C-alpha positions as CSV (number, residue, x, y, z in Angstrom):
1,M,5.4,-32.9,67.7
2,K,8.2,-34.6,66.2
3,K,7.3,-33.4,62.5
4,K,6.9,-29.7,64.1
5,V,10.3,-29.9,65.6
6,I,11.8,-31.1,62.1
7,L,10.2,-28.5,60.1
8,Q,11.6,-25.9,62.7
9,L,15.0,-27.2,62.3
10,L,14.7,-27.2,58.5
11,L,13.0,-23.7,58.0
12,P,16.3,-21.9,58.4
13,A,18.1,-24.2,56.0
14,L,15.6,-23.7,53.4
15,L,15.6,-20.1,53.8
16,F,19.3,-20.2,53.5
17,C,19.1,-22.1,50.1
18,T,16.6,-19.7,48.5
19,I,18.2,-16.3,49.4
20,P,21.6,-17.0,47.4
21,A,19.5,-18.1,44.5
22,F,17.2,-15.2,44.6
23,A,20.1,-13.1,45.0
24,N,21.7,-14.7,41.9
25,Y,18.7,-13.7,39.8
26,E,18.7,-10.3,40.8
27,L,22.4,-10.1,40.0
28,N,22.0,-11.8,36.7
29,L,18.9,-9.5,35.9
30,N,20.5,-6.3,36.8
31,K,23.6,-7.3,34.9
32,G,21.7,-8.1,31.7
33,I,19.8,-4.9,31.8
34,A,23.0,-2.9,32.2
35,L,24.7,-4.7,29.3
36,Y,21.5,-3.9,27.4
37,L,21.7,-0.4,27.9
38,E,25.0,-0.2,27.1
39,K,24.2,-1.9,23.7
40,N,26.3,-4.9,24.3
41,Y,23.0,-7.1,23.6
42,S,25.1,-10.7,23.0
43,E,26.6,-10.2,26.5
44,S,23.4,-9.3,27.9
45,I,21.7,-12.3,26.6
46,V,23.9,-14.8,28.4
47,Y,23.1,-13.1,31.9
48,L,19.4,-12.8,31.3
49,E,19.4,-16.4,30.2
50,Q,20.8,-17.5,33.8
51,A,18.1,-14.9,35.2
52,V,15.2,-16.7,33.6
53,S,16.7,-20.2,34.5
54,E,17.0,-19.0,38.3
55,N,13.5,-17.2,38.3
56,P,11.2,-18.8,35.4
57,D,8.3,-16.6,36.7
58,S,9.8,-13.2,36.2
59,P,8.1,-11.3,33.4
60,V,10.9,-8.6,33.5
61,A,13.7,-11.1,32.6
62,Y,11.9,-12.7,29.7
63,Q,10.8,-9.1,28.5
64,M,14.6,-8.1,28.8
65,L,15.7,-11.3,27.1
66,G,13.3,-10.9,24.2
67,L,14.4,-7.2,23.7
68,S,17.9,-8.3,23.5
69,N,17.2,-11.0,21.0
70,Y,15.4,-8.7,19.1
71,Q,18.6,-6.5,18.7
72,V,20.7,-9.2,17.7
73,G,18.2,-10.4,15.0
74,N,17.0,-13.4,16.7
75,Y,13.4,-12.5,16.1
76,Q,11.8,-16.0,16.6
77,L,13.4,-16.2,20.2
78,S,12.5,-12.6,20.8
79,A,8.8,-13.2,20.0
80,D,9.0,-16.5,22.1
81,N,10.6,-14.5,25.2
82,L,7.9,-11.5,25.0
83,E,5.0,-13.9,24.6
84,K,6.3,-15.5,27.8
85,A,6.5,-12.1,29.8
86,K,3.0,-11.1,28.3
87,Q,1.6,-14.6,29.6
88,L,3.2,-14.2,33.0
89,D,2.0,-10.5,33.3
90,P,-0.3,-9.1,30.8
91,E,-0.1,-5.8,32.1
92,I,3.6,-5.5,31.8
93,E,4.6,-2.0,30.3
94,D,5.0,-1.5,26.7
95,I,5.0,-5.7,26.1
96,N,2.5,-5.2,23.2
97,L,4.6,-2.6,21.3
98,E,7.5,-4.6,21.6
99,L,5.8,-7.9,20.6
100,G,4.2,-6.1,17.6
101,N,7.9,-5.2,16.3
102,S,8.9,-8.5,16.5
103,Y,6.0,-10.1,14.8
104,I,6.7,-7.5,12.1
105,K,10.0,-8.8,11.7
106,L,8.7,-12.5,11.2
107,N,6.0,-11.2,8.8
108,R,3.4,-12.0,10.9
109,Y,1.3,-8.9,10.1
110,D,-2.1,-10.0,11.4
111,E,-0.6,-10.8,14.8
112,A,1.3,-7.6,14.9
113,E,-1.9,-5.4,14.0
114,K,-3.6,-7.2,16.8
115,V,-1.0,-6.6,19.5
116,L,-0.2,-3.0,18.4
117,G,-4.4,-2.5,18.4
118,E,-4.3,-3.6,22.3
119,Y,-1.2,-1.4,23.0
120,L,-3.2,1.7,21.2
121,S,-6.3,0.8,23.2
122,V,-4.4,1.3,26.6
123,K,-2.2,4.3,25.0
124,P,-4.0,5.9,22.1
125,N,-1.8,8.9,22.0
126,S,1.4,7.0,21.5
127,G,3.0,8.3,18.1
128,I,5.4,5.6,18.1
129,G,2.6,3.2,18.7
130,N,0.6,4.6,15.6
131,Y,3.8,4.5,13.6
132,F,4.4,0.7,13.9
133,L,0.7,0.2,13.5
134,G,0.8,1.9,10.3
135,Y,4.0,-0.1,9.3
136,A,2.3,-3.4,10.0
137,E,-0.7,-2.6,8.2
138,L,1.4,-1.2,5.3
139,L,3.2,-4.6,5.0
140,N,-0.2,-6.5,5.4
141,G,-1.9,-4.5,2.6
142,N,-3.9,-2.4,4.5
143,Y,-3.0,0.6,2.7
144,K,-5.9,3.2,3.5
145,Q,-5.7,2.2,7.2
146,S,-1.9,2.8,7.2
147,I,-2.2,6.0,5.8
148,E,-4.5,7.0,8.8
149,S,-2.2,5.5,11.2
150,F,0.7,7.5,9.8
151,D,-1.2,10.6,10.0
152,K,-1.8,10.0,13.8
153,A,1.8,9.4,14.3
154,I,2.8,12.7,12.6
155,V,0.3,14.7,14.8
156,L,1.2,12.8,18.3
157,N,5.0,12.5,17.6
158,P,6.4,15.3,14.9
159,D,9.7,13.4,15.1
160,L,8.2,10.6,13.2
161,T,7.1,12.9,10.2
162,L,9.8,11.8,7.9
163,Q,9.6,8.1,8.1
164,S,5.9,8.4,8.4
165,T,5.5,10.4,5.1
166,Y,7.9,8.2,3.2
167,Y,5.6,5.3,4.1
168,Q,2.4,7.2,3.4
169,G,4.0,7.6,-0.3
170,V,4.6,3.8,-0.4
171,S,1.0,3.2,0.4
172,Y,-0.5,5.8,-1.8
173,Y,1.8,4.3,-4.6
174,S,0.5,0.9,-3.8
175,L,-3.4,2.1,-4.1
176,F,-2.4,3.4,-7.6
177,K,-3.0,7.0,-6.2
178,Y,0.4,8.1,-8.3
179,Q,-0.2,12.1,-7.7
180,K,-0.8,11.7,-4.0
181,A,2.3,9.2,-3.7
182,R,4.4,11.8,-5.8
183,D,3.4,14.8,-3.2
184,K,4.6,12.8,-0.4
185,F,7.9,11.6,-1.8
186,L,8.9,15.3,-2.8
187,K,7.9,16.3,0.8
188,V,10.5,13.7,2.0
189,Q,13.2,15.0,-0.5
190,E,12.6,18.4,0.7
191,T,12.9,17.4,4.5
192,A,15.4,14.6,4.4
193,A,19.3,15.3,4.6
194,P,20.8,14.8,1.1
195,G,22.0,11.1,0.4
196,E,20.0,9.7,3.4
197,K,18.4,6.4,2.8
198,L,14.8,7.5,2.8
199,A,15.8,10.4,0.3
200,L,17.4,8.0,-2.2
201,S,14.5,5.6,-2.0
202,A,11.9,8.2,-2.5
203,Q,14.1,9.5,-5.5
204,E,14.0,5.9,-6.9
205,Y,10.1,6.1,-6.6
206,L,9.8,9.5,-8.2
207,E,11.8,8.1,-11.1
208,I,9.1,5.7,-11.5
209,L,6.5,7.9,-11.1
210,R,8.0,10.5,-13.6
211,V,6.7,8.2,-16.4
212,L,3.8,6.8,-14.8
213,G,2.5,10.4,-13.7
214,K,3.1,12.0,-17.1
215,K,0.7,12.5,-19.9
216,Y,3.4,12.8,-22.3
217,Y,6.5,10.8,-22.5
218,A,9.3,9.8,-25.2
219,N,12.5,7.7,-25.3
220,F,14.9,7.9,-28.0
221,S,18.0,5.6,-28.2
222,F,20.6,5.1,-30.9
223,G,24.0,2.9,-31.0
224,Y,25.8,0.3,-32.3
225,Q,25.5,-3.5,-32.3
226,Y,27.7,-6.5,-32.9
227,D,25.8,-9.8,-33.6
228,T,27.6,-13.2,-33.8
229,N,24.5,-14.9,-35.6
230,V,22.5,-12.2,-37.2
231,G,18.7,-12.9,-37.1
232,L,15.1,-11.9,-37.2
233,E,13.2,-12.7,-34.1
234,P,9.5,-11.3,-34.6
235,E,6.9,-13.3,-32.3
236,N,7.1,-17.1,-33.3
237,V,9.4,-17.1,-36.1
238,Q,13.3,-17.5,-36.0
239,I,15.3,-17.0,-39.3
240,F,19.0,-16.9,-38.6
241,S,21.6,-15.8,-41.1
242,D,24.7,-17.8,-39.4
243,E,27.1,-15.1,-40.0
244,K,28.5,-12.0,-38.1
245,D,27.8,-8.7,-38.6
246,S,27.9,-5.2,-37.0
247,S,25.0,-2.7,-37.3
248,L,23.7,0.9,-36.2
249,Y,20.2,0.8,-34.6
250,L,17.6,3.6,-33.7
251,F,14.7,3.3,-31.2
252,L,11.8,5.9,-30.7
253,N,8.9,5.6,-28.6
254,L,6.4,8.3,-28.1
255,G,3.3,8.1,-25.7
256,Y,0.2,10.3,-24.8
257,K,-2.4,9.7,-22.2
258,P,-5.3,11.7,-23.1
259,Y,-7.1,10.6,-20.2
260,F,-5.5,10.2,-16.9
261,T,-6.5,10.3,-13.3
262,D,-5.4,8.4,-10.0
263,D,-8.2,5.9,-11.0
264,A,-8.1,5.3,-14.5
265,T,-6.0,5.8,-17.5
266,I,-6.5,5.9,-21.4
267,G,-3.2,5.9,-23.5
268,V,-1.9,5.9,-26.8
269,D,1.8,4.3,-27.6
270,Y,3.9,4.1,-30.7
271,R,7.3,2.7,-31.0
272,T,9.7,2.2,-33.8
273,F,12.9,0.5,-34.4
274,F,15.4,0.4,-37.3
275,S,18.5,-1.5,-37.8
276,F,21.2,-1.0,-40.4
277,H,23.7,-3.7,-41.0
278,D,27.1,-3.2,-42.6
279,E,27.2,-6.4,-44.8
280,L,23.9,-8.2,-44.3
281,T,21.6,-5.6,-45.8
282,E,18.8,-8.0,-46.3
283,F,18.5,-8.4,-42.5
284,N,17.9,-4.5,-42.1
285,L,15.0,-4.3,-39.9
286,Q,12.3,-1.8,-39.4
287,T,9.1,-2.3,-37.0
288,H,6.3,0.1,-36.1
289,A,4.0,-0.9,-33.2
290,F,1.0,1.0,-32.5
291,T,-0.9,0.4,-29.0
292,L,-4.0,1.6,-27.2
293,Y,-4.2,0.8,-23.8
294,G,-6.4,1.4,-20.6
295,E,-6.4,0.7,-16.8
296,K,-9.1,1.2,-14.2
297,D,-8.9,0.6,-10.5
298,I,-11.4,-2.5,-9.4
299,N,-12.8,-1.3,-6.0
300,N,-14.4,-4.7,-5.2
301,F,-11.6,-6.3,-3.6
302,S,-9.9,-6.0,-0.2
303,M,-6.5,-5.5,-1.9
304,P,-5.7,-2.8,-4.6
305,V,-6.7,-4.2,-7.8
306,R,-6.1,-2.4,-11.3
307,G,-7.5,-3.9,-14.4
308,F,-6.1,-3.4,-18.0
309,L,-6.4,-4.0,-21.6
310,I,-3.8,-3.6,-24.3
311,T,-4.4,-3.5,-28.0
312,S,-1.8,-3.5,-30.6
313,Y,-0.7,-3.6,-34.1
314,K,2.7,-4.2,-35.1
315,L,4.1,-3.9,-38.7
316,V,7.8,-5.7,-39.4
317,L,9.6,-4.7,-42.5
318,I,13.0,-6.2,-43.7
319,D,15.5,-5.7,-46.5
320,G,16.7,-2.5,-48.3
321,S,18.1,0.7,-46.5
322,P,15.9,1.6,-44.7
323,A,14.1,-1.9,-44.7
324,D,10.9,-1.6,-46.9
325,N,9.8,-5.1,-47.9
326,L,6.8,-6.3,-45.8
327,F,7.8,-9.2,-43.6
328,S,4.6,-9.7,-41.1
329,N,1.7,-7.9,-39.4
330,S,0.6,-8.8,-35.7
331,Y,-2.7,-7.7,-34.1
332,I,-2.7,-8.2,-30.4
333,A,-5.3,-7.9,-27.4
334,A,-4.4,-8.5,-24.0
335,P,-6.6,-8.2,-21.1
336,G,-5.5,-8.8,-17.2
337,F,-5.2,-7.3,-13.9
338,T,-2.6,-6.2,-11.6
339,V,-2.7,-7.0,-7.5
340,R,-0.7,-5.1,-4.9
341,W,-0.7,-7.8,-1.8
342,S,1.7,-5.7,-0.1
343,E,4.4,-3.0,-0.2
344,K,6.9,-5.8,-1.2
345,L,5.0,-8.0,-3.4
346,T,2.7,-7.5,-6.5
347,S,1.1,-9.6,-9.0
348,R,0.4,-9.5,-12.4
349,F,-1.6,-12.0,-14.5
350,F,-2.9,-11.5,-18.3
351,Y,-4.3,-13.4,-21.5
352,K,-2.7,-12.4,-24.6
353,F,-4.3,-13.1,-27.9
354,Q,-2.0,-12.6,-31.0
355,Y,-2.6,-13.3,-34.6
356,D,0.5,-13.3,-36.9
357,D,0.5,-12.8,-40.6
358,F,3.4,-13.4,-42.7
359,D,3.9,-12.3,-46.2
360,E,6.0,-14.8,-47.4
361,F,5.8,-17.5,-45.1
362,P,1.9,-18.7,-45.0
363,E,2.8,-21.9,-43.1
364,R,4.0,-19.3,-39.9
365,D,0.5,-17.5,-40.0
366,A,-1.0,-18.3,-36.8
367,Y,-3.4,-17.6,-33.9
368,N,-1.1,-17.4,-30.5
369,N,-2.9,-17.6,-27.1
370,S,-0.6,-17.3,-24.0
371,L,-1.3,-17.1,-20.1
372,T,1.2,-15.4,-18.2
373,F,1.7,-15.0,-14.3
374,A,4.4,-13.0,-12.6
375,N,5.4,-11.7,-9.4
376,F,7.1,-8.3,-8.3
377,Y,9.1,-8.5,-5.2
378,R,10.4,-5.1,-4.1
379,L,13.4,-5.3,-1.8
380,F,15.9,-3.1,-0.2
381,D,13.8,-0.2,-0.2
382,G,13.2,-0.5,-4.1
383,R,16.9,-0.8,-4.8
384,L,16.3,-4.4,-6.2
385,I,13.2,-5.7,-8.0
386,L,13.0,-9.4,-8.8
387,S,10.2,-10.4,-11.0
388,P,9.9,-14.2,-11.6
389,G,7.1,-15.5,-13.8
390,V,5.7,-18.3,-16.2
391,T,3.9,-18.2,-19.6
392,L,2.0,-21.0,-20.9
393,E,1.4,-20.6,-24.9
394,L,-0.3,-22.4,-27.6
395,N,0.6,-21.3,-31.3
396,S,-1.9,-22.6,-33.9
397,A,-0.2,-22.4,-37.3
398,N,-1.5,-22.9,-40.6
399,D,-1.2,-26.5,-41.7
400,I,-0.2,-26.5,-45.3
401,Q,0.9,-29.4,-47.6
402,G,4.6,-29.8,-48.0
403,E,5.4,-27.3,-45.3
404,R,7.0,-27.9,-42.0
405,S,4.4,-27.2,-39.0
406,Y,4.7,-24.3,-36.8
407,T,2.0,-25.2,-34.5
408,F,3.3,-25.7,-30.7
409,W,2.6,-25.7,-27.1
410,S,5.1,-24.1,-24.9
411,P,5.8,-23.5,-20.9
412,K,8.0,-20.7,-20.3
413,I,9.8,-19.3,-17.4
414,F,11.6,-16.1,-16.6
415,L,13.0,-14.1,-14.0
416,D,13.8,-10.1,-14.3
417,A,15.6,-8.1,-12.2
418,S,16.0,-4.3,-11.8
419,A,18.8,-3.0,-9.3
420,S,20.3,0.4,-8.5
421,P,23.7,-0.7,-7.3
422,M,25.0,3.0,-7.0
423,E,23.6,6.5,-7.7
424,K,22.6,6.9,-11.4
425,V,23.2,3.6,-12.1
426,I,20.4,0.9,-13.2
427,L,21.3,-2.5,-14.0
428,Y,18.5,-4.8,-15.7
429,S,18.8,-8.4,-16.5
430,R,16.4,-11.3,-17.9
431,L,16.9,-15.0,-17.5
432,H,14.7,-17.1,-19.5
433,Y,14.2,-20.6,-20.4
434,Y,11.4,-22.3,-22.6
435,Y,10.3,-25.5,-24.4
436,Q,8.6,-26.0,-27.5
437,D,7.0,-29.0,-28.6
438,Y,5.9,-28.9,-32.5
439,Y,3.2,-31.7,-31.9
440,N,2.1,-31.1,-35.4
441,D,5.4,-31.5,-37.0
442,E,6.1,-34.8,-39.0
443,F,9.8,-34.4,-38.0
444,E,8.9,-34.4,-34.2
445,R,10.7,-31.1,-33.4
446,R,11.1,-30.1,-30.0
447,D,13.2,-26.8,-29.1
448,N,14.7,-26.2,-25.7
449,Q,15.9,-22.6,-25.3
450,F,18.0,-20.7,-22.8
451,G,19.0,-17.1,-22.8
452,F,19.9,-14.1,-20.6
453,R,20.2,-10.1,-21.1
454,I,22.1,-7.7,-19.1
455,L,21.8,-4.1,-19.5
456,L,23.5,-1.5,-17.6
457,Q,22.4,1.9,-18.0
458,R,24.0,5.1,-16.3
459,E,22.8,8.5,-16.4
460,L,25.3,10.8,-18.0
461,Y,23.4,14.3,-17.6
462,K,19.8,14.8,-17.0
463,A,18.0,12.8,-19.7
464,L,21.1,11.6,-21.3
465,Y,22.0,7.8,-20.5
466,L,24.7,5.6,-21.6
467,D,23.5,1.8,-22.3
468,L,25.9,-1.0,-22.5
469,A,23.8,-4.6,-23.1
470,Y,25.0,-7.9,-23.6
471,D,22.3,-10.9,-25.2
472,F,22.9,-14.7,-25.3
473,I,20.6,-17.0,-26.5
474,Y,21.1,-20.8,-27.1
475,N,18.3,-22.7,-29.0
476,D,18.9,-26.6,-28.7
477,S,16.4,-27.9,-31.4
478,S,15.9,-31.8,-32.3
479,S,13.9,-33.5,-34.8
480,D,14.1,-36.4,-37.0
481,I,15.2,-34.7,-39.8
482,A,18.3,-35.7,-41.6
483,G,21.6,-33.7,-41.6
484,P,22.2,-30.8,-39.6
485,E,19.1,-29.4,-37.3
486,P,18.1,-25.9,-39.2
487,F,16.7,-24.6,-36.2
488,K,19.7,-25.3,-33.7
489,Y,21.7,-21.9,-33.1
490,K,23.6,-19.9,-30.9
491,R,23.9,-15.9,-30.5
492,N,25.8,-13.1,-28.8
493,V,24.8,-9.7,-29.2
494,F,27.0,-6.5,-27.8
495,T,25.4,-3.3,-27.7
496,V,27.0,0.2,-26.9
497,G,24.3,3.0,-27.2
498,F,22.9,6.2,-25.7
499,S,19.1,7.1,-24.7
500,L,17.4,10.4,-24.2
501,K,14.2,9.9,-22.0
502,Y,11.6,12.6,-21.3
C-alpha cells in the first residue's frame, strides 16, 4: 500500500521532467531542420546533435544530422548518422538513397551499389536512384551496368539527360569503345551551355579521342633549343660534349591504322627527328623509328582489359648537315596490357625487349630487358592526370677485353603529369630518378640520375600550338677510376617551338 502511494506521488513529477526534455528535443529537431532547409548546415548540426542527445532513438534526427554532415563534407559522420537512422527505422523514406551517396563519397562503391539497389527495389521508377546507381557502378568499374542505369535515369527523369549522357561517354571510353564514347561527348557539347563544366570535360575527352579515333594522324614540330651540355642520348648510351650550343630541330610523326574497330586496332607509325647545331655539328642528330603495333580487347575479365604488342626499328645517325653517319640500330618488341579499374584509375604493365647495335662502340651493344608498371589517375574531371610508375631494367652488354663494361641493372621511378590549368593550355611534366649499377665494370661504376621536364603547350589557332619546354638532368656517377668521373654531368635544355597536329 505504501509503495502504491509513493508511485502515485512520483508519477506527476516524472511526467513533469519528461515533458520539458521531449519539448527540447522537438524544438532542437525543428530548428535543425529549418536551418538545413535554409542551407545553414553548420548551424543545423549544432541543433541536430542536441536533438539526438535528447532522443537517441529518433531516426529522423539521425537522418537529418547525416544529411547536414554530408553537406559540409563530413562524409564519414554522414554515413555513421544515416546507418544509425536506418538501424532505428529500416523503412525511413529515402534512407538508402542518401546512404548510397555518402558511401560514394567514401569510395565504398560496393556498399553504395547494394543500398542503392535496395532503394530501387522499392522505388524502381526513381530517375535519381538509377542515376546514382549508375554513378556508383561507373566508379566501381562496372561500366556496362552503369550505361544501363544511366539509360533508365534518362527515360525516368529527362532533367538528368546531360549528366547521364556524359557519364555514359566516360563508361564507353573506359570500355575502349571510342566511337560510342565520342558520340556521347558530342551530344553533351550540343546540349550543354558554353563554358559549362561538363562541356569542358567532354571537350578534353574529345581531344583525346580525336587522336585515338582517327585512322590517319600527323604531328609536325620545329623550333629552337639551347643546351648547356650538348649530348647524344639514344637508349643506354650517354655521350656528352661538356659544351654549350644552340640548335634548330625538326620532328615529324605520321601514323595510319589500316584496321580500326572498338575491339581491336592495327597501326603503323613513323617518327623522325633532326637537330642542326650552330657549332657542334658532330652532334647533329637524325633519328628514324618505324613501328608496327596492335591492340585487342581481352574479354575474359570483369574489368576492361586491352592487350597490346609494339614492335619497332630505330635508326640513329650523327654528324654532318644533315647527320649521315651511322651511330646505332635498335630493335624493340614490347607486349603488355592495360586495365581500367575505374573511371579514375587505369594501370599499364608491359615487358620490353630491346637489342642495341652501335656502329663504332661494340662494347655498348646490348640485350636490354625491362618491366614497367604504371598507374594513371584521372582527377578533377580529367583536368589533371597523374601517372606514377616503376621500371626494372637489365642491360646485358658485350664483354670486350680492355673496354669498360656497360652491363647494368637498374630500378627507375617516374611521375608523369598532364594538366589543363586553363582553356587551350596544356601542361606536361615528367620527374624521374634511377639508379644504375654497372656490376660487371672493373671500376665499380654506380650512377644516380635525377631529372625533370616541363612542357607548356598553348593552342594558337586550331591545329597550331606554341611549345615552351625546359629539361634538367643531373647524373651523379661514381667509380674507382682515377681523375674526374667521365660519366658525371649536368644538362639544362631550353626549347621554344611550334607544333602542327592533325
